[in-house]
Phi, psi and omega in degrees: 000153175278159181309319180295321179293321178298319180296316182291314185285317187251351179072026179260119184296151180301323180295323178294319179298321178297319177297318181296326179300327183264004181256115183303329180284343183253354184301319181292323177296317178298321179298318179297313181298324180285331183281322184290140179282148181302316181299318180296318180296316179296320180299318180292320183285324183276343183302129180292120182258089180219157177269127180297158181301320181250136179297149176300340180278346180286127184261323184227149178220168172276130182289131174241100185297334181295343178296329192253147178290317180250141176266097178265003181239048184297337179279351180257141176282149173299141182075004176283153182281134182223146176289128185299314181297325177293319178300312179299314182301317181300316182284331178281341177285335177230067192288140166223146190302319183299314181285330174295319176300319179297314179301319179296317178297319183284317192238348177087154185296320183300315181292319179297316180296322180296315179294319180300317178294327181292325183262002185310317183286348186250006178231160178298143182303321181294326177288322176299310181297321180296314179298318180299314180292322178298318179296314180299319181295318181293326180288312183208102182296320181295316179296318179300313183296328179282340183266322184245119176290148179290130178297163178291162187301323181297318178295318180297319180293317182295320182222074186292135177239143184306316184293322180294319179291324178297317178294319180297324180288346173287337183258325186229158175285163177301321180299317180294320179298316179293324177296318178294323179296315179295322178295337179260026176055045178293135180292163181299316181297317179295321180294320178299314179297317181298318179301316179297319184289326180268000177075026179273155179290139185261000000 
């Protein structure tokens, strides 16, 4: 990173960096800070550092359907015992941001990524990419935003995703987003869905 980037990302003043340059004990730290890329630094800093609810060694759990927004396990009774990796695989095959966030809270990013790679050959590429992006977004929003550009408004309206609308709502009000949707000839059904997703009154 450049001195200005170090100051913005880490809050270390340029004068302090100059002092560190002349300090033999800080030279290696300065070398590290200059070598690391800003995007990489943000990803490391923004990454949620938490212990998942269930240990990586836990293989099976009692299913709690109330955890999830969508019931993709309709053939299973609530409180029935289920293999964790199978549970993760089922939800990553039909990913939605809310349930991906739940999976991350319960089982952690490392386990989700491992299961996703295991099922990669057995799911549609678009579902694999969608699950991958949802995990990345949940882990670090800043890192995600620096890596993936926001699609144009027409694409967002046609296939709205929670993360894209969340980023869009950082820039515009819900009213403005709906106004842009109408200006792009959004269908009534698409507009209805969009209203629900941005929390506007229907």
